[in-house]
C-alpha positions in Angstrom: -19.6 32.9 -12.0 -23.4 31.8 -12.5 -24.9 28.7 -11.3 -25.3 27.1 -15.3 -21.6 27.7 -15.8 -20.8 26.4 -12.2 -22.6 23.1 -13.1 -21.1 22.9 -16.8 -17.8 23.2 -15.1 -18.4 20.3 -12.9 -19.4 17.9 -15.8 -17.1 19.3 -18.5 -14.3 16.6 -18.7 -12.1 19.0 -20.9 -12.6 21.8 -18.1 -9.0 21.4 -15.9 -11.1 23.0 -13.2 -9.3 22.6 -9.6 -12.3 21.0 -8.2 -12.2 17.9 -10.5 -11.0 15.0 -8.8 -7.5 14.0 -9.9 -6.1 10.6 -8.7 -2.8 11.2 -7.2 -2.5 7.6 -5.3 -0.6 4.4 -6.3 -3.9 2.5 -6.4 -5.9 5.2 -8.5 -8.0 6.3 -5.4 -9.8 9.4 -6.6 -10.1 12.1 -3.8 -13.7 12.8 -5.2 -15.2 9.7 -6.3 -18.5 11.2 -7.4 -17.1 13.4 -10.1 -16.4 11.9 -13.2 -14.4 13.0 -16.4 -10.6 13.9 -16.2 -10.1 12.4 -12.9 -12.4 9.3 -13.2 -11.0 6.1 -11.9 -11.8 4.7 -15.3 -9.4 6.7 -17.1 -6.7 6.5 -14.6 -3.7 4.2 -16.0 -2.4 3.6 -12.3 -5.7 1.9 -11.6 -5.5 -0.5 -14.6 -1.7 -1.2 -13.7 -2.9 -2.4 -10.3 -5.5 -4.4 -11.5 -3.1 -6.3 -14.0 -0.7 -6.7 -11.1 -3.2 -8.2 -8.9 -4.5 -10.3 -12.1 -1.0 -11.7 -12.7 -0.5 -12.4 -8.9 -3.9 -14.5 -8.9 -2.7 -16.4 -12.1 0.4 -17.1 -10.5 -1.2 -18.2 -7.2 -3.4 -20.4 -9.2 -0.7 -22.0 -11.3 1.2 -22.7 -7.8 -1.7 -24.3 -6.2 -2.1 -26.4 -9.4 1.4 -27.4 -9.5 1.3 -28.4 -5.8 -2.0 -29.8 -5.5 -1.0 -33.2 -3.9 0.8 -31.4 -1.2 -2.2 -29.7 1.1 0.3 -27.7 3.3 1.8 -26.0 0.2 -1.7 -25.4 -1.0 -2.7 -24.0 2.0 0.4 -21.8 2.5 -0.3 -20.2 -1.2 -3.9 -19.6 -0.3 -3.5 -17.8 2.7 -0.6 -15.8 1.4 -2.7 -15.0 -1.4 -5.7 -13.7 0.9 -3.1 -12.0 3.1 -1.5 -9.9 0.2 -5.1 -9.2 -1.2 -6.2 -7.7 2.4 -3.0 -6.0 2.6 -3.6 -4.3 -0.9 -7.1 -3.6 0.3 -6.0 -1.7 3.6 -3.7 0.2 1.5 -6.3 1.2 -0.8 -8.5 2.4 2.2 -5.4 4.1 4.1 -5.2 6.2 1.0 -8.9 7.1 0.6 -8.8 7.8 4.5 -9.6 11.5 5.0 -7.5 13.6 7.2 -9.7 14.0 10.1 -10.4 10.1 10.5 -8.1 9.1 13.0 -9.9 6.4 14.6 -10.4 4.7 11.2 -6.7 5.3 10.6 -5.6 3.5 13.5 -7.7 0.6 12.9 -6.4 0.4 9.4 -3.0 0.7 10.8 -3.5 -2.1 13.0 -4.7 -4.6 10.5 -2.0 -3.5 8.2 0.5 -4.4 11.1 -1.1 -7.7 11.8 -1.3 -8.7 8.2 2.1 -7.8 7.4 3.4 -9.9 10.6 1.1 -12.8 9.8 3.1 -12.7 6.3 6.4 -12.3 7.8 6.1 -15.4 10.1 4.6 -17.5 7.3 7.7 -16.6 4.9 10.1 -17.1 7.8 8.5 -20.4 8.5 8.6 -21.5 5.1 12.3 -20.5 4.6 13.4 -21.8 7.7 12.6 -25.3 7.5 14.5 -25.5 4.4 18.0 -24.0 5.9 20.6 -25.1 8.2 19.9 -24.2 11.8 22.0 -21.4 12.2 20.6 -19.6 9.2 17.1 -20.6 10.5 17.8 -18.9 13.5 19.2 -15.7 11.8 15.8 -15.7 9.7 13.8 -15.9 13.0 15.7 -13.1 14.5 15.3 -11.1 11.3 11.7 -11.5 11.3 11.3 -10.8 14.8 13.3 -7.4 14.2 11.0 -6.7 11.3 7.7 -7.3 13.2 9.1 -5.0 16.4 10.4 -2.6 13.9 7.2 -2.2 12.2 5.3 -2.0 15.4 7.5 0.7 16.9 7.4 2.8 13.5 3.5 2.5 13.0 2.0 3.0 17.0 5.1 4.3 18.9 7.1 6.6 17.0 6.1 10.3 17.1 7.7 12.5 14.3 8.5 15.7 16.1 8.8 18.7 13.6 12.3 20.1 13.6 13.5 23.5 13.5 14.6 24.5 10.0 18.5 25.1 9.7 19.7 27.6 6.8 23.1 26.1 7.0 21.8 22.5 6.1 19.9 24.1 2.8 23.2 25.7 1.8 25.0 22.2 2.0 21.9 20.7 0.1 22.5 23.3 -2.7 26.1 22.7 -3.0 25.4 18.9 -3.0 22.8 19.3 -6.1 25.5 21.4 -8.0 27.7 18.3 -8.3 
């Protein structure tokens, strides 16, 4: 392939060449954001679905704040929850765009995700536990603690080991699929 046809392949949006970035993530992240055309984030319907969800979430949060404007604790709860969830969304987006060799960045993002999710879990537990009976409040706090500790274990301590492939297991799987 000569240089001129190579350049036209990069800029031709109707060319389904493998070097054109195709978004494969939930938030619409493009693996190669410098390339426009078929894989451009502007043409990705998943990006607009995510944007619509954030817009709906923003509208709902503003409506909740307006409804409870005379209760400063509820306003603070909604505002902090809103910021926390937006930061989580941004962290997920950054995790999806992290290159495979960037372990330090991925570890920092995992720490941020765990911290933000833990804060959100504690906030929800505190809010729900105050309006329930004491026995149920204890159960809510125990479940929250298990969720936080389990998330820490899953994100930082658990190391998946590659298992040897068992041909007999695939035979059972094939029989299950035929049902």
